[in-house]
N, C-alpha and C positions, 0 to 999 in steps of 0.2 A: 504493500500500500504506500503510495507516494505521500509526501507531506501535505498536499492539497487534498488528500482523500482521508485525512485523519478524522476520526469520529469526533463531533462536538456535541455539547449539551448546552441548551439555551433556555433559561427559564422564562425569557420574555415572550416565548411562543405559547405560554400557558396563561390562561386567565386564572385570576386568584381563585375564583369559584370552582373551576375544574380541579385545580390543584388541591384545594381544600377537600373537595369530594373524594378525590383519589386517596388522599391521606387518611380520610375518615374511614374508608374501607379496610385500612390496615391497623385500626386501633387495637385489634386482638393480637396483633403481631409483636406488641411490646417493643423490643429493641429495634425492629425495622421501622417502626413509626418514629421513634426518637431519632434515628438516623436520617430518615426522610426529611423531618422537620429541620433538623440541624443542617442538612445539606442543601435544601431547596427553599427555605423560608427564614430561618433565624439569621439575622445580620451578624457578620463577623467583621468588626471594625479593627483595622490594623493601624490606620492613621486617621485621627479624628478631625485634624485641622490641616488639610492638605495645603492650603495657602500659606500658612506659617511654615510648614515643612518645606515647601518649594522655596520660600524666601531664605530659609536657613541654608539650604543646599546651594543656592545661588551665591550667598555670601562665602560659603566655604570654597566653592569653585573659584570665585574671584580672588580671594586671598591666597589660594594655593597655586593658581596659574595666571598671573597678571596678563600674560600674552594672549591667552585664548579667552579668558573671562566667560561670562555668561550673557548672552544677548537677550534683551527683553522685547516684548512685543511692541510693534510700532504704536505710536499714539496719533490721534486725529487732531490734537490740540496745538500742534506746532506750525500749522500752515493755514491754508484756506479752509473755510468751513465746509463740512460734508453736505452733499446733496442727496436727498432721499426722495424716491417716487414710489409708487405702488409696487414696481417690479425692478427697481434698481437702487444702487447706492454707489456714491462715488466720493472718495476722500483721498487724502495724501497717501494713505497706506494701503487702500484696496479700491478695486472696482468690482462691483458684483451686479450681474444682470440675470434676472430669473424669467424663465419662459415655461409655458405649459404646452404639452404636446398630446394630441389625442389621435390615435389610429384605430382602423378597424370599425366595426359596427355591431349592434346587438350584443350578444353575450360575448363576443369576441373583441369588444372595445378595450383598448388599453390606454390609460392616462398616466402620463409621467411628468415630473417636474425637473427642469434643469437649471442649475446655478452655474453660470460661467463666471469664474473668479480670477482676477489678475491681482497679484500682491506686489507691493514694493519691496517687502521684506518677508522672507518665508516664515519668519517667527511671528507674523501677524496671524497666522492660523494657529490657534491654541486648542488645548483640551481642558475639560472640567469634569469632575466627578459628582455624582449625585450626593447631595448633602455636604459637599466639600469634604467627603471622607473616602478613604481608600479601604477596600476589603471586599467581601463577598456578600451577595444578596442585599446590597444597598441600592435603592432605586428611587428616582424621581422622573417626572416626564421631561422631555427634551426641552419643552417651553420653560419649565420652572428652573432647570439648570441654566439655560440661556439667559433668563431674566436676572438670575442671581449673579451673573457674570457680565452684565451689560452688553450682551451680544446683540448685534444687528442681524446676524446670520447664524444658523447652526444646523447640523444634522446629527442624528443618533450616531453613537460610536460603535464599538465592536463588542459591547456587553461583556467586557473583561471580567465583571463581577460574578459570572456564573461558572467560572472555571478557576483553577488554581495553577494553570499553566500558561505559558506564553511569555514573551518579552513585552513588558509594559514600560515604555519610557514616554513621559508626558511633560511637555514644556521643558525639555532638557534634563529632566530629573527621572532617575531609575526608581521604579516601584516594584518591579518583579523581574526575575531573570531565570525563567524555566522554559527555555527554548523547546518548542514541540512541533511547529507547523511552519507554513509558509507565511511570512509577515510582510508588512509594508512599512517602509521607513521614509520619513520626511526629513530631508537635510536642511540645515541652516542656509546652505547656498542656493536653495530652490529646487534641487533635484529631488526626485522621488524614485525609489527602487523597491522592487520585490526581492526578498531575500530569504534564505533558509535559516530559520532561527537556531536550528540545531548545530550550525556551523560556526556560530560566533558567540559572543556574550554581550550583555547590556553595557558593560563597561567599555568594551572596545567599540561598540556603536556610538556611544556618547563622544568617545575620543576622536572618532571619525567624522564627528559633526552632526550626528542624528539629533533631531529636535522632538519628533513624535514618532511613535510606532503604532500600528494596528495589528492585532493578531486574531485573524478570522479566516478569510479566503473563501474560494480560491482566486488566484490570479486569472483575470478574464482574458487578457490580451497578451501576446508575446510578440514584441516588436510590431505592434499594430494589427496582428493577425489573431483571430479567435483561438484561444488556447485549446489544446486537445484534452479530452477526458473530463471536461467540466461538468458533463451531465451525470457523471458517475460518483460525484461527491455525495456523501451521506452524513446525516446528523442523527444524534440520538433521539428517540421518540419517547422518552420517558413522560409520563403523566400527560399524554395527549399532544406532545410536541409534533408540529408538522414537519414532514420530511423537506429537505431543501430542494428535492427534485420537482419537476412539473412547473406549472405557472403559479408564481407566488408574488407577493409584494417584495420588493427588493431595494436596497440602497448600495450604491457604488460610488467609488472615487476614481477619477480618471486624470491622467497627466498629458497635457497637450505640449507644453514646453516648460522651461524653468519658470517658477513662480506663476504659471498658468495652469489652473486646475478646473475641472468640471466635476460637479456633484449631481448625482441622479437619484431621485426617489421614485420608484414605481408603485402605485397603489395596485392592490389586488383583492381577490376573494370577494368582488363586488359586481356581479354580472350586470351588464348594461352601462356600468360606469367604468370599471377597470378589472379585467380578469387576472391581471399579473402577467409575468413573463417567465420563461424558462431561463436557465443560466446562460445558454447560448443566446437567447434573445436579449438579455442584458448586455452580453458582450458585444452583440451587433449594434445596440444603441450606443455604447460607448465608442465603438469604432466609427460609427456615423457622425459622432460629434468631433471627430478628430484626434481622439486619444490614442497614444501609442502604447501606454501602460494603463491598466485598469484593474481594480481590486473589489471584490465582493465583501461587504460587511454585514452586520446583523440586519436581518429583514423581518418579514411578517408584519405583525402588529406594531413592531418597534420602528418600522420604517417611517421617518419623520423629517420634514424640512420646516424650519422656522425662519421667519424674516420679519424684522421691524415690528416686533411685538405680538405676532400671531402665527398660527399654523398656515403653511402654504398648501400642503396636501390634505387628503381626506383619508386617514388610516382606516383600512378595512371597510370604507364606505360608511363609517359611523361618526366621522368627525370628532373622534375622541382618541386621545393619546394614551399610550401604556407606558408604564414606568421603564426606564432603562438605567444603566449604570454609569453612562458617561456620554459626552458629546465632543464633536469638534466644532469650533465656532471662530467667529471674527468679531471682535469688540466694535461697537459703535462710537 
């Protein structure tokens, strides 16, 4: 099994009611119930104030290596005033343009949302955790996390909090170093690369200039071509989780050029509005947008795009967000 075929578990694919019902059926199992509650429901907070932790790590890095230091995110307050419309945002640090695409008809209709983003500085793309805490089973909606971080734009992240593996580097700080799969690395110089987590370490990645990582997958494009084998990817289906195969709601990140990114959220499971897409369909969308590299992240009901104070997409056709553990965002 290749790294992009590694089994994943994703709590975000389970409605709390479904999970609670499944757990209730195991009450007589004693230890099994306690394990399930601990694994899927109980919050395990490892760092309760991520903002303070990141600040302390930045100070340590600056004092330890004056030459490399730690780059902070770009600010909009140093130049001309930002200009915001219903579908765009322009500032000294970023240009964001959002569009809606609808294809097909009837039950085959697919609706997806595209954010074309050009950054002046790669570190303007930041990450934030639910409740400003790092650990497992800690969730908030994308909108709540975005608002807490003064984001003008955000998408759901990789739902790192439902697993204890993967390399998690956020805003230049290491939070987890358990390489397990094919990851995506955003570098300070504006380049973005798919990489094998098992062949490196978080410390080496930071030394090489990595600013953020995502640990999910698979990679959708190889040098602009649809990657092979992406329809064979499987995820764990504990407690009603949906398989990653077939037509599903999806979120992806694409790279067009240095500091030129494209984010796509495809709605799904809503006949007549949006059926969702296969993994190949998602790759083809990214390819059509001009991306040469693209990467799949958490989907299903977690697929969410936020802009200027509100939801852009319509998750599962219910216009209701589901909690997630993390976001990628650009501050306003």
